[in-house]
py3Dmol code that shows the C-alpha trace and the ligand (Angstrom):
import py3Dmol

protein = """\
ATOM      1  CA  LYS A   1     -80.375 -29.422  74.918  1.00  0.00           C
ATOM      2  CA  GLU A   2     -79.193 -25.954  73.916  1.00  0.00           C
ATOM      3  CA  ARG A   3     -81.608 -23.362  75.242  1.00  0.00           C
ATOM      4  CA  GLY A   4     -83.141 -21.375  72.401  1.00  0.00           C
ATOM      5  CA  ALA A   5     -80.744 -22.834  69.849  1.00  0.00           C
ATOM      6  CA  ALA A   6     -81.080 -20.628  66.801  1.00  0.00           C
ATOM      7  CA  LEU A   7     -82.301 -22.470  63.786  1.00  0.00           C
ATOM      8  CA  THR A   8     -82.068 -21.476  60.169  1.00  0.00           C
ATOM      9  CA  VAL A   9     -84.369 -23.099  57.698  1.00  0.00           C
ATOM     10  CA  ARG A  10     -82.753 -24.337  54.468  1.00  0.00           C
ATOM     11  CA  LYS A  11     -84.689 -25.409  51.377  1.00  0.00           C
ATOM     12  CA  GLU A  12     -83.061 -28.596  50.080  1.00  0.00           C
ATOM     13  CA  LEU A  13     -84.055 -31.324  47.669  1.00  0.00           C
ATOM     14  CA  ASP A  14     -84.426 -34.829  49.070  1.00  0.00           C
ATOM     15  CA  ALA A  15     -83.275 -37.959  47.250  1.00  0.00           C
ATOM     16  CA  SER A  16     -86.280 -37.918  44.935  1.00  0.00           C
ATOM     17  CA  GLY A  17     -85.717 -34.224  44.140  1.00  0.00           C
ATOM     18  CA  LYS A  18     -88.688 -33.161  46.281  1.00  0.00           C
ATOM     19  CA  PRO A  19     -88.052 -29.796  48.005  1.00  0.00           C
ATOM     20  CA  VAL A  20     -87.747 -30.282  51.762  1.00  0.00           C
ATOM     21  CA  LEU A  21     -87.361 -27.716  54.530  1.00  0.00           C
ATOM     22  CA  ARG A  22     -84.562 -28.683  56.867  1.00  0.00           C
ATOM     23  CA  THR A  23     -83.987 -26.789  60.109  1.00  0.00           C
ATOM     24  CA  VAL A  24     -80.311 -26.568  60.877  1.00  0.00           C
ATOM     25  CA  LYS A  25     -78.519 -24.919  63.766  1.00  0.00           C
ATOM     26  CA  LYS A  26     -76.503 -21.848  62.938  1.00  0.00           C
ATOM     27  CA  GLY A  27     -72.828 -22.481  62.550  1.00  0.00           C
ATOM     28  CA  VAL A  28     -69.590 -20.685  61.868  1.00  0.00           C
ATOM     29  CA  GLN A  29     -70.580 -20.224  58.202  1.00  0.00           C
ATOM     30  CA  ASP A  30     -73.534 -18.085  59.250  1.00  0.00           C
ATOM     31  CA  PHE A  31     -71.252 -15.368  60.628  1.00  0.00           C
ATOM     32  CA  SER A  32     -68.524 -13.159  59.295  1.00  0.00           C
ATOM     33  CA  PHE A  33     -65.913 -12.757  62.029  1.00  0.00           C
ATOM     34  CA  GLY A  34     -64.283  -9.386  62.712  1.00  0.00           C
ATOM     35  CA  ARG A  35     -61.575  -8.222  65.104  1.00  0.00           C
ATOM     36  CA  ILE A  36     -60.721  -9.713  68.459  1.00  0.00           C
ATOM     37  CA  LEU A  37     -62.502  -7.737  71.198  1.00  0.00           C
ATOM     38  CA  GLY A  38     -60.932  -9.352  74.239  1.00  0.00           C
ATOM     39  CA  GLU A  39     -58.830 -12.344  75.174  1.00  0.00           C
ATOM     40  CA  GLY A  40     -59.385 -14.463  78.270  1.00  0.00           C
ATOM     41  CA  SER A  41     -56.979 -17.072  79.604  1.00  0.00           C
ATOM     42  CA  TYR A  42     -58.432 -19.798  77.397  1.00  0.00           C
ATOM     43  CA  SER A  43     -60.797 -18.040  75.039  1.00  0.00           C
ATOM     44  CA  SER A  44     -61.034 -15.142  72.612  1.00  0.00           C
ATOM     45  CA  VAL A  45     -64.039 -12.929  72.011  1.00  0.00           C
ATOM     46  CA  TYR A  46     -64.593 -11.774  68.426  1.00  0.00           C
ATOM     47  CA  LEU A  47     -66.824  -9.167  66.841  1.00  0.00           C
ATOM     48  CA  ALA A  48     -69.105 -11.082  64.435  1.00  0.00           C
ATOM     49  CA  THR A  49     -71.953 -10.252  62.060  1.00  0.00           C
ATOM     50  CA  ASP A  50     -74.819 -12.632  61.373  1.00  0.00           C
ATOM     51  CA  ARG A  51     -74.739 -12.845  57.552  1.00  0.00           C
ATOM     52  CA  GLN A  52     -78.510 -13.304  57.344  1.00  0.00           C
ATOM     53  CA  SER A  53     -79.775 -10.658  59.809  1.00  0.00           C
ATOM     54  CA  LEU A  54     -76.658  -8.409  59.658  1.00  0.00           C
ATOM     55  CA  LYS A  55     -76.972  -8.155  63.451  1.00  0.00           C
ATOM     56  CA  GLU A  56     -73.675  -7.777  65.296  1.00  0.00           C
ATOM     57  CA  TYR A  57     -72.734 -10.099  68.154  1.00  0.00           C
ATOM     58  CA  ALA A  58     -69.742 -10.999  70.253  1.00  0.00           C
ATOM     59  CA  ILE A  59     -68.702 -14.600  69.738  1.00  0.00           C
ATOM     60  CA  LYS A  60     -66.571 -16.234  72.409  1.00  0.00           C
ATOM     61  CA  VAL A  61     -64.442 -19.008  70.902  1.00  0.00           C
ATOM     62  CA  LEU A  62     -62.998 -21.724  73.117  1.00  0.00           C
ATOM     63  CA  GLU A  63     -60.520 -24.265  71.747  1.00  0.00           C
ATOM     64  CA  LYS A  64     -61.581 -27.738  72.927  1.00  0.00           C
ATOM     65  CA  ARG A  65     -58.091 -29.231  72.944  1.00  0.00           C
ATOM     66  CA  HIS A  66     -56.679 -26.383  75.006  1.00  0.00           C
ATOM     67  CA  ILE A  67     -59.556 -26.553  77.527  1.00  0.00           C
ATOM     68  CA  ILE A  68     -59.089 -30.272  78.081  1.00  0.00           C
ATOM     69  CA  LYS A  69     -55.290 -30.012  78.240  1.00  0.00           C
ATOM     70  CA  GLU A  70     -55.532 -27.164  80.790  1.00  0.00           C
ATOM     71  CA  LYS A  71     -58.245 -29.025  82.741  1.00  0.00           C
ATOM     72  CA  LYS A  72     -60.648 -26.096  82.316  1.00  0.00           C
ATOM     73  CA  VAL A  73     -63.667 -28.231  81.452  1.00  0.00           C
ATOM     74  CA  LYS A  74     -65.179 -27.466  84.857  1.00  0.00           C
ATOM     75  CA  TYR A  75     -64.960 -23.697  84.273  1.00  0.00           C
ATOM     76  CA  VAL A  76     -66.499 -24.003  80.827  1.00  0.00           C
ATOM     77  CA  ASN A  77     -69.425 -25.905  82.359  1.00  0.00           C
ATOM     78  CA  ILE A  78     -69.817 -23.364  85.155  1.00  0.00           C
ATOM     79  CA  GLU A  79     -69.762 -20.422  82.727  1.00  0.00           C
ATOM     80  CA  LYS A  80     -72.357 -21.958  80.437  1.00  0.00           C
ATOM     81  CA  ASN A  81     -74.641 -23.013  83.321  1.00  0.00           C
ATOM     82  CA  THR A  82     -74.284 -19.527  84.804  1.00  0.00           C
ATOM     83  CA  LEU A  83     -75.037 -17.732  81.534  1.00  0.00           C
ATOM     84  CA  ASN A  84     -78.060 -19.995  81.019  1.00  0.00           C
ATOM     85  CA  ARG A  85     -79.288 -19.049  84.481  1.00  0.00           C
ATOM     86  CA  LEU A  86     -78.805 -15.287  84.095  1.00  0.00           C
ATOM     87  CA  THR A  87     -81.069 -14.529  81.151  1.00  0.00           C
ATOM     88  CA  GLU A  88     -83.509 -11.876  82.351  1.00  0.00           C
ATOM     89  CA  HIS A  89     -81.464  -8.828  83.309  1.00  0.00           C
ATOM     90  CA  PRO A  90     -80.305  -5.841  81.205  1.00  0.00           C
ATOM     91  CA  GLY A  91     -77.079  -5.625  83.247  1.00  0.00           C
ATOM     92  CA  ILE A  92     -75.827  -9.127  82.430  1.00  0.00           C
ATOM     93  CA  VAL A  93     -74.273 -10.049  79.089  1.00  0.00           C
ATOM     94  CA  ARG A  94     -76.697 -12.421  77.389  1.00  0.00           C
ATOM     95  CA  LEU A  95     -75.873 -15.788  75.796  1.00  0.00           C
ATOM     96  CA  TYR A  96     -78.141 -16.307  72.756  1.00  0.00           C
ATOM     97  CA  TYR A  97     -76.962 -19.781  71.733  1.00  0.00           C
ATOM     98  CA  THR A  98     -73.943 -21.974  71.285  1.00  0.00           C
ATOM     99  CA  PHE A  99     -72.623 -24.257  68.562  1.00  0.00           C
ATOM    100  CA  GLN A 100     -69.394 -26.128  67.939  1.00  0.00           C
ATOM    101  CA  ASP A 101     -67.192 -27.549  65.212  1.00  0.00           C
ATOM    102  CA  GLU A 102     -64.490 -30.191  65.484  1.00  0.00           C
ATOM    103  CA  ASN A 103     -62.001 -27.818  67.163  1.00  0.00           C
ATOM    104  CA  SER A 104     -63.927 -25.170  69.055  1.00  0.00           C
ATOM    105  CA  LEU A 105     -66.955 -24.172  71.078  1.00  0.00           C
ATOM    106  CA  TYR A 106     -68.741 -20.954  70.078  1.00  0.00           C
ATOM    107  CA  TYR A 107     -70.918 -18.785  72.357  1.00  0.00           C
ATOM    108  CA  VAL A 108     -73.017 -16.122  70.587  1.00  0.00           C
ATOM    109  CA  LEU A 109     -73.417 -13.220  73.016  1.00  0.00           C
ATOM    110  CA  ASP A 110     -74.442  -9.570  73.377  1.00  0.00           C
ATOM    111  CA  LEU A 111     -71.976  -7.195  71.766  1.00  0.00           C
ATOM    112  CA  CYS A 112     -70.851  -4.610  74.337  1.00  0.00           C
ATOM    113  CA  SER A 113     -69.513  -2.014  71.951  1.00  0.00           C
ATOM    114  CA  GLY A 114     -68.642   0.405  74.744  1.00  0.00           C
ATOM    115  CA  GLY A 115     -65.868  -1.932  75.794  1.00  0.00           C
ATOM    116  CA  GLU A 116     -64.568  -2.287  79.365  1.00  0.00           C
ATOM    117  CA  LEU A 117     -65.423   0.174  82.149  1.00  0.00           C
ATOM    118  CA  LEU A 118     -61.726   0.066  83.042  1.00  0.00           C
ATOM    119  CA  GLY A 119     -60.874   1.441  79.599  1.00  0.00           C
ATOM    120  CA  ILE A 120     -63.249   4.383  80.093  1.00  0.00           C
ATOM    121  CA  LEU A 121     -61.897   5.030  83.593  1.00  0.00           C
ATOM    122  CA  LYS A 122     -58.316   5.050  82.302  1.00  0.00           C
ATOM    123  CA  ARG A 123     -59.277   7.711  79.749  1.00  0.00           C
ATOM    124  CA  THR A 124     -61.122   9.999  82.198  1.00  0.00           C
ATOM    125  CA  GLY A 125     -58.863   9.260  85.180  1.00  0.00           C
ATOM    126  CA  THR A 126     -61.741   9.368  87.663  1.00  0.00           C
ATOM    127  CA  PHE A 127     -65.571   9.527  87.549  1.00  0.00           C
ATOM    128  CA  ASP A 128     -67.508  12.353  89.203  1.00  0.00           C
ATOM    129  CA  VAL A 129     -70.142  11.539  91.860  1.00  0.00           C
ATOM    130  CA  GLU A 130     -73.056  11.514  89.373  1.00  0.00           C
ATOM    131  CA  CYS A 131     -71.313   8.989  87.081  1.00  0.00           C
ATOM    132  CA  THR A 132     -70.135   6.890  90.037  1.00  0.00           C
ATOM    133  CA  ARG A 133     -73.695   6.840  91.369  1.00  0.00           C
ATOM    134  CA  PHE A 134     -75.156   5.796  87.985  1.00  0.00           C
ATOM    135  CA  TYR A 135     -72.597   3.077  87.201  1.00  0.00           C
ATOM    136  CA  GLY A 136     -72.474   1.946  90.836  1.00  0.00           C
ATOM    137  CA  ALA A 137     -76.269   1.569  90.871  1.00  0.00           C
ATOM    138  CA  GLN A 138     -76.288  -0.437  87.591  1.00  0.00           C
ATOM    139  CA  ILE A 139     -73.510  -2.755  88.847  1.00  0.00           C
ATOM    140  CA  LEU A 140     -75.365  -3.194  92.164  1.00  0.00           C
ATOM    141  CA  ASP A 141     -78.677  -3.920  90.384  1.00  0.00           C
ATOM    142  CA  ALA A 142     -76.931  -6.603  88.309  1.00  0.00           C
ATOM    143  CA  ILE A 143     -75.300  -8.109  91.448  1.00  0.00           C
ATOM    144  CA  ARG A 144     -78.704  -8.150  93.165  1.00  0.00           C
ATOM    145  CA  TYR A 145     -80.146 -10.133  90.211  1.00  0.00           C
ATOM    146  CA  MET A 146     -77.152 -12.521  90.124  1.00  0.00           C
ATOM    147  CA  HIS A 147     -77.455 -13.231  93.848  1.00  0.00           C
ATOM    148  CA  SER A 148     -81.229 -13.712  93.539  1.00  0.00           C
ATOM    149  CA  ARG A 149     -80.460 -16.439  90.964  1.00  0.00           C
ATOM    150  CA  GLY A 150     -77.940 -18.100  93.284  1.00  0.00           C
ATOM    151  CA  VAL A 151     -74.849 -16.888  91.410  1.00  0.00           C
ATOM    152  CA  ILE A 152     -71.770 -15.425  93.118  1.00  0.00           C
ATOM    153  CA  HIS A 153     -69.523 -13.775  90.516  1.00  0.00           C
ATOM    154  CA  ARG A 154     -66.271 -13.932  92.605  1.00  0.00           C
ATOM    155  CA  ASP A 155     -64.187 -11.899  90.162  1.00  0.00           C
ATOM    156  CA  LEU A 156     -65.968  -8.543  89.819  1.00  0.00           C
ATOM    157  CA  LYS A 157     -63.608  -5.830  88.596  1.00  0.00           C
ATOM    158  CA  PRO A 158     -63.731  -2.906  86.108  1.00  0.00           C
ATOM    159  CA  GLU A 159     -62.392  -5.162  83.325  1.00  0.00           C
ATOM    160  CA  ASN A 160     -65.446  -7.425  83.700  1.00  0.00           C
ATOM    161  CA  VAL A 161     -67.905  -4.523  83.695  1.00  0.00           C
ATOM    162  CA  LEU A 162     -68.602  -3.883  80.004  1.00  0.00           C
ATOM    163  CA  LEU A 163     -70.684  -1.157  78.406  1.00  0.00           C
ATOM    164  CA  ASP A 164     -73.242  -1.534  75.627  1.00  0.00           C
ATOM    165  CA  ASP A 165     -73.899   0.985  72.861  1.00  0.00           C
ATOM    166  CA  ASN A 166     -76.006   3.083  75.262  1.00  0.00           C
ATOM    167  CA  MET A 167     -73.105   3.109  77.711  1.00  0.00           C
ATOM    168  CA  HIS A 168     -75.147   0.954  80.087  1.00  0.00           C
ATOM    169  CA  VAL A 169     -73.496  -1.760  82.189  1.00  0.00           C
ATOM    170  CA  LYS A 170     -73.151  -5.411  81.112  1.00  0.00           C
ATOM    171  CA  ILE A 171     -71.430  -7.682  83.632  1.00  0.00           C
ATOM    172  CA  THR A 172     -69.417 -10.464  82.022  1.00  0.00           C
ATOM    173  CA  ASP A 173     -66.882 -13.285  82.523  1.00  0.00           C
ATOM    174  CA  PHE A 174     -68.596 -15.945  84.604  1.00  0.00           C
ATOM    175  CA  GLY A 175     -66.060 -18.734  84.253  1.00  0.00           C
ATOM    176  CA  THR A 176     -65.126 -18.355  87.915  1.00  0.00           C
ATOM    177  CA  ALA A 177     -68.638 -17.882  89.306  1.00  0.00           C
ATOM    178  CA  LYS A 178     -69.949 -20.013  92.173  1.00  0.00           C
ATOM    179  CA  LEU A 179     -73.393 -21.496  91.538  1.00  0.00           C
ATOM    180  CA  LEU A 180     -75.528 -22.068  94.613  1.00  0.00           C
ATOM    181  CA  PRO A 181     -78.058 -24.917  94.198  1.00  0.00           C
ATOM    182  CA  ASP A 182     -80.902 -23.471  92.133  1.00  0.00           C
ATOM    183  CA  PRO A 183     -84.143 -23.994  94.095  1.00  0.00           C
ATOM    184  CA  LYS A 184     -85.963 -24.691  90.822  1.00  0.00           C
ATOM    185  CA  ASP A 185     -83.257 -26.980  89.444  1.00  0.00           C
ATOM    186  CA  PRO A 186     -81.615 -28.641  92.462  1.00  0.00           C
ATOM    187  CA  ASP A 187     -78.976 -30.682  90.603  1.00  0.00           C
ATOM    188  CA  SER A 188     -77.544 -27.600  88.902  1.00  0.00           C
ATOM    189  CA  GLY A 189     -75.858 -26.526  92.109  1.00  0.00           C
ATOM    190  CA  GLY A 190     -72.377 -26.071  93.449  1.00  0.00           C
ATOM    191  CA  GLY A 191     -70.488 -25.736  90.212  1.00  0.00           C
ATOM    192  CA  ASN A 192     -68.804 -28.963  91.181  1.00  0.00           C
ATOM    193  CA  ALA A 193     -70.862 -30.905  88.686  1.00  0.00           C
ATOM    194  CA  THR A 194     -68.400 -31.297  85.858  1.00  0.00           C
ATOM    195  CA  MET A 195     -68.532 -33.121  82.530  1.00  0.00           C
ATOM    196  CA  GLN A 196     -65.190 -34.802  83.094  1.00  0.00           C
ATOM    197  CA  GLY A 197     -63.496 -32.259  85.288  1.00  0.00           C
ATOM    198  CA  ASP A 198     -60.443 -33.020  87.327  1.00  0.00           C
ATOM    199  CA  GLY A 199     -62.645 -33.738  90.331  1.00  0.00           C
ATOM    200  CA  ARG A 200     -60.661 -31.395  92.599  1.00  0.00           C
ATOM    201  CA  SER A 201     -62.711 -28.442  93.811  1.00  0.00           C
ATOM    202  CA  ALA A 202     -59.964 -25.865  93.492  1.00  0.00           C
ATOM    203  CA  SER A 203     -60.913 -22.925  95.684  1.00  0.00           C
ATOM    204  CA  PHE A 204     -60.676 -20.103  93.180  1.00  0.00           C
ATOM    205  CA  VAL A 205     -59.082 -16.781  94.103  1.00  0.00           C
ATOM    206  CA  GLY A 206     -60.072 -13.704  92.065  1.00  0.00           C
ATOM    207  CA  THR A 207     -57.899 -10.875  90.792  1.00  0.00           C
ATOM    208  CA  ALA A 208     -55.521  -9.658  93.507  1.00  0.00           C
ATOM    209  CA  GLU A 209     -56.732  -6.055  93.935  1.00  0.00           C
ATOM    210  CA  TYR A 210     -60.412  -7.046  94.325  1.00  0.00           C
ATOM    211  CA  VAL A 211     -60.214 -10.352  96.184  1.00  0.00           C
ATOM    212  CA  SER A 212     -61.983 -10.391  99.567  1.00  0.00           C
ATOM    213  CA  PRO A 213     -60.081 -11.176 102.810  1.00  0.00           C
ATOM    214  CA  GLU A 214     -62.185 -14.312 103.506  1.00  0.00           C
ATOM    215  CA  LEU A 215     -60.971 -15.826 100.225  1.00  0.00           C
ATOM    216  CA  LEU A 216     -57.373 -15.158 101.332  1.00  0.00           C
ATOM    217  CA  MET A 217     -58.028 -16.487 104.853  1.00  0.00           C
ATOM    218  CA  ASP A 218     -59.078 -19.738 103.215  1.00  0.00           C
ATOM    219  CA  LYS A 219     -62.791 -19.463 103.809  1.00  0.00           C
ATOM    220  CA  SER A 220     -65.183 -19.999 100.920  1.00  0.00           C
ATOM    221  CA  ALA A 221     -66.626 -17.095  98.950  1.00  0.00           C
ATOM    222  CA  SER A 222     -70.091 -15.840  99.803  1.00  0.00           C
ATOM    223  CA  LYS A 223     -72.387 -13.185  98.365  1.00  0.00           C
ATOM    224  CA  ALA A 224     -70.593 -10.745 100.674  1.00  0.00           C
ATOM    225  CA  SER A 225     -67.390 -11.334  98.636  1.00  0.00           C
ATOM    226  CA  ASP A 226     -69.030  -9.641  95.639  1.00  0.00           C
ATOM    227  CA  LEU A 227     -69.916  -6.672  97.877  1.00  0.00           C
ATOM    228  CA  TRP A 228     -66.292  -6.333  98.991  1.00  0.00           C
ATOM    229  CA  ALA A 229     -65.357  -6.094  95.274  1.00  0.00           C
ATOM    230  CA  PHE A 230     -68.208  -3.593  94.804  1.00  0.00           C
ATOM    231  CA  GLY A 231     -66.686  -1.394  97.534  1.00  0.00           C
ATOM    232  CA  CYS A 232     -63.309  -1.581  95.763  1.00  0.00           C
ATOM    233  CA  ILE A 233     -64.921  -0.564  92.454  1.00  0.00           C
ATOM    234  CA  ILE A 234     -66.757   2.454  93.955  1.00  0.00           C
ATOM    235  CA  TYR A 235     -63.484   3.594  95.564  1.00  0.00           C
ATOM    236  CA  GLN A 236     -61.627   3.160  92.252  1.00  0.00           C
ATOM    237  CA  LEU A 237     -64.187   5.115  90.171  1.00  0.00           C
ATOM    238  CA  LEU A 238     -63.783   8.179  92.410  1.00  0.00           C
ATOM    239  CA  ALA A 239     -60.090   7.840  93.295  1.00  0.00           C
ATOM    240  CA  GLY A 240     -58.839   6.607  89.905  1.00  0.00           C
ATOM    241  CA  ARG A 241     -57.053   3.638  91.485  1.00  0.00           C
ATOM    242  CA  PRO A 242     -58.063   0.561  93.529  1.00  0.00           C
ATOM    243  CA  PRO A 243     -57.865   0.853  97.363  1.00  0.00           C
ATOM    244  CA  PHE A 244     -55.424  -2.063  97.760  1.00  0.00           C
ATOM    245  CA  LYS A 245     -52.461  -2.076  95.392  1.00  0.00           C
ATOM    246  CA  GLY A 246     -49.052  -3.318  96.448  1.00  0.00           C
ATOM    247  CA  GLY A 247     -45.849  -3.713  94.469  1.00  0.00           C
ATOM    248  CA  SER A 248     -46.615  -7.434  94.163  1.00  0.00           C
ATOM    249  CA  GLU A 249     -49.649  -9.705  94.565  1.00  0.00           C
ATOM    250  CA  TYR A 250     -48.338 -10.777  97.956  1.00  0.00           C
ATOM    251  CA  LEU A 251     -48.056  -7.143  99.149  1.00  0.00           C
ATOM    252  CA  THR A 252     -51.564  -6.443  97.816  1.00  0.00           C
ATOM    253  CA  PHE A 253     -52.933  -9.444  99.760  1.00  0.00           C
ATOM    254  CA  GLN A 254     -51.135  -8.202 102.899  1.00  0.00           C
ATOM    255  CA  LYS A 255     -52.806  -4.762 102.575  1.00  0.00           C
ATOM    256  CA  ILE A 256     -56.204  -6.447 102.167  1.00  0.00           C
ATOM    257  CA  VAL A 257     -56.043  -8.710 105.217  1.00  0.00           C
ATOM    258  CA  ASN A 258     -54.668  -5.773 107.275  1.00  0.00           C
ATOM    259  CA  LEU A 259     -57.292  -3.431 105.796  1.00  0.00           C
ATOM    260  CA  GLU A 260     -54.477  -1.079 104.865  1.00  0.00           C
ATOM    261  CA  TYR A 261     -55.906   1.688 102.665  1.00  0.00           C
ATOM    262  CA  GLU A 262     -56.717   5.357 102.951  1.00  0.00           C
ATOM    263  CA  PHE A 263     -58.899   7.872 101.096  1.00  0.00           C
ATOM    264  CA  PRO A 264     -57.371  10.624  98.979  1.00  0.00           C
ATOM    265  CA  PRO A 265     -58.108  14.172 100.221  1.00  0.00           C
ATOM    266  CA  GLY A 266     -61.457  15.457  98.962  1.00  0.00           C
ATOM    267  CA  PHE A 267     -62.988  11.973  98.593  1.00  0.00           C
ATOM    268  CA  PRO A 268     -66.774  12.597  98.835  1.00  0.00           C
ATOM    269  CA  PRO A 269     -67.930  11.927 102.440  1.00  0.00           C
ATOM    270  CA  ALA A 270     -71.078   9.900 101.574  1.00  0.00           C
ATOM    271  CA  ALA A 271     -69.049   7.680  99.205  1.00  0.00           C
ATOM    272  CA  ARG A 272     -66.376   7.316 101.904  1.00  0.00           C
ATOM    273  CA  ASP A 273     -68.976   6.101 104.413  1.00  0.00           C
ATOM    274  CA  LEU A 274     -70.354   3.599 101.878  1.00  0.00           C
ATOM    275  CA  VAL A 275     -66.894   2.236 100.983  1.00  0.00           C
ATOM    276  CA  GLU A 276     -65.928   1.951 104.683  1.00  0.00           C
ATOM    277  CA  ARG A 277     -69.030  -0.176 105.318  1.00  0.00           C
ATOM    278  CA  CYS A 278     -68.287  -2.474 102.347  1.00  0.00           C
ATOM    279  CA  LEU A 279     -64.563  -2.912 103.039  1.00  0.00           C
ATOM    280  CA  VAL A 280     -65.139  -4.706 106.359  1.00  0.00           C
ATOM    281  CA  LEU A 281     -62.962  -7.754 107.069  1.00  0.00           C
ATOM    282  CA  GLU A 282     -65.765  -9.772 108.666  1.00  0.00           C
ATOM    283  CA  PRO A 283     -68.143 -10.765 105.765  1.00  0.00           C
ATOM    284  CA  ALA A 284     -71.181 -10.908 108.074  1.00  0.00           C
ATOM    285  CA  ARG A 285     -70.615  -7.291 109.135  1.00  0.00           C
ATOM    286  CA  ARG A 286     -70.432  -5.900 105.589  1.00  0.00           C
ATOM    287  CA  LEU A 287     -73.427  -3.957 104.256  1.00  0.00           C
ATOM    288  CA  THR A 288     -75.932  -6.162 102.426  1.00  0.00           C
ATOM    289  CA  ILE A 289     -77.241  -5.164  98.995  1.00  0.00           C
ATOM    290  CA  GLU A 290     -80.460  -3.764 100.482  1.00  0.00           C
ATOM    291  CA  HIS A 291     -78.471  -1.611 102.932  1.00  0.00           C
ATOM    292  CA  ILE A 292     -76.236  -0.347 100.113  1.00  0.00           C
ATOM    293  CA  MET A 293     -79.247   0.570  97.958  1.00  0.00           C
ATOM    294  CA  ASN A 294     -80.656   2.578 100.897  1.00  0.00           C
ATOM    295  CA  HIS A 295     -77.324   4.248 101.682  1.00  0.00           C
ATOM    296  CA  GLU A 296     -77.309   8.051 101.432  1.00  0.00           C
ATOM    297  CA  PHE A 297     -74.742   7.845  98.589  1.00  0.00           C
ATOM    298  CA  PHE A 298     -77.520   6.381  96.390  1.00  0.00           C
ATOM    299  CA  ASP A 299     -80.130   8.903  97.581  1.00  0.00           C
ATOM    300  CA  SER A 300     -82.682   9.673  94.852  1.00  0.00           C
ATOM    301  CA  GLN A 301     -81.073   7.029  92.622  1.00  0.00           C
ATOM    302  CA  PRO A 302     -83.811   4.808  91.143  1.00  0.00           C
ATOM    303  CA  PHE A 303     -83.089   1.062  90.979  1.00  0.00           C
ATOM    304  CA  GLY A 304     -84.934  -1.555  88.904  1.00  0.00           C
ATOM    305  CA  ARG A 305     -86.499  -0.774  85.528  1.00  0.00           C
ATOM    306  CA  ASP A 306     -86.185   3.041  85.623  1.00  0.00           C
ATOM    307  CA  LEU A 307     -82.450   2.759  86.236  1.00  0.00           C
ATOM    308  CA  TRP A 308     -82.047   0.946  82.884  1.00  0.00           C
ATOM    309  CA  ARG A 309     -84.200   3.418  80.989  1.00  0.00           C
ATOM    310  CA  THR A 310     -82.337   6.551  82.068  1.00  0.00           C
ATOM    311  CA  LYS A 311     -79.757   7.958  79.707  1.00  0.00           C
ATOM    312  CA  ALA A 312     -76.160   7.352  80.844  1.00  0.00           C
ATOM    313  CA  PRO A 313     -74.631  10.577  82.248  1.00  0.00           C
ATOM    314  CA  ARG A 314     -71.863  12.316  80.344  1.00  0.00           C
ATOM    315  CA  LEU A 315     -68.561  11.009  81.704  1.00  0.00           C
ATOM    316  CA  ARG A 316     -66.900  13.727  83.785  1.00  0.00           C
ATOM    317  CA  PRO A 317     -63.792  13.301  85.939  1.00  0.00           C
ATOM    318  CA  TYR A 318     -63.964  13.867  89.689  1.00  0.00           C
ATOM    319  CA  VAL A 319     -61.633  16.805  90.190  1.00  0.00           C
TER     320      VAL A 319
END
"""
ligand_1 = """\
32
LIG
C -63.907 -9.699 79.864
C -63.790 -10.260 78.477
N -63.756 -9.150 77.515
C -64.834 -8.937 76.723
N -65.832 -9.825 76.791
C -66.973 -9.634 76.045
C -67.139 -8.541 75.184
C -66.053 -7.587 75.073
C -66.104 -6.456 74.223
C -65.034 -5.565 74.174
C -65.102 -4.429 73.282
C -66.161 -4.082 72.493
N -65.799 -2.979 71.795
N -64.553 -2.630 72.139
C -64.111 -3.513 73.045
C -63.910 -5.768 74.980
C -63.829 -6.870 75.824
C -64.893 -7.788 75.876
C -68.430 -8.429 74.459
O -68.687 -7.492 73.657
N -69.384 -9.372 74.685
C -69.227 -10.435 75.490
C -68.011 -10.615 76.208
C -67.775 -11.706 77.051
C -68.786 -12.748 77.242
C -68.268 -13.812 78.221
C -69.246 -14.177 79.247
C -68.871 -15.117 78.092
C -62.544 -11.119 78.317
C -61.301 -10.232 78.492
C -62.569 -12.241 79.327
C -62.530 -11.690 76.911
"""
view = py3Dmol.view(width=600, height=400)
view.addModel(protein, "pdb")
view.setStyle({"model": 0}, {"cartoon": {"style": "trace"}})
view.addModel(ligand_1, "xyz")
view.setStyle({"model": 1}, {"stick": {}})
view.zoomTo()
view.show()
């Protein structure tokens, strides 16, 4: 059953002409679709306005035929289960409800009108320490919530960190997440439960520049894999480029497993120490979330509710 399926009430006349109230789920007709906001490998996200409330949403549209042909049913299930599990955090894009027609599935989601963090970073080049601390803390707070709900994102990167109209973080794109068995809902685990998936548990590898060494060395992802990606993101906000970037994916992977990266001159020392303790080849030796939150780089940075109430800092480049 769809969680919180939105219902509209329509007054209709029944056979004998008696007025009857019929609750119907919202559908495509209830929205006016605007421009494409982003395109994934098998979905497009549109700007859409609810004709009745005039509220703006993002609607992710997935074409059923394409999903089945490309054997992506498993990922669609994982994304929906993940979004339905991550409902109580300001830093995670929220799924309000879903509906479908004969060709497509529709997810009605938070509109993140600030777009991708990567887009902002490209415009400013780098972030200064104050901005890096604010956005780093919001990303970390969202990761902490995800992990507490048994979700490993596995593909964290600046393209998947969106910004809402207050320029606050919204993590998105959970099609490649790994769901640990939910203590409250044991059979929702593993992400291997598929509707009619292909049965193979393909071990997913994230985006080259942010993928952790254990995923390349053919071990399974763990929560520590998201913290490796976090270290890459902090480095990139201050340096203006990711730590591991080769001329090809293969060369990037080689740099990762050999831990081949260096800091540009002037890189802030506290941030350097934090990044060095996240970009550790052995997952068990990487800083945990609690350690990162207590690291001197995040000194005097509130986490939790206050973090999401503070005004986003003006974006200034790190010069
Ligand atoms: C990463 C994702 N891109 C995007 N996904 C979402 C956006 C979004 C918005 C802009 C944007 C807004 N203004 N200007 C640009 C640019 C890219 C977006 C949004 O507002 N709400 C929910 C989204 C995704 C929800 C998803 C979990 C189901 C890809 C590229 C995969 C389509």
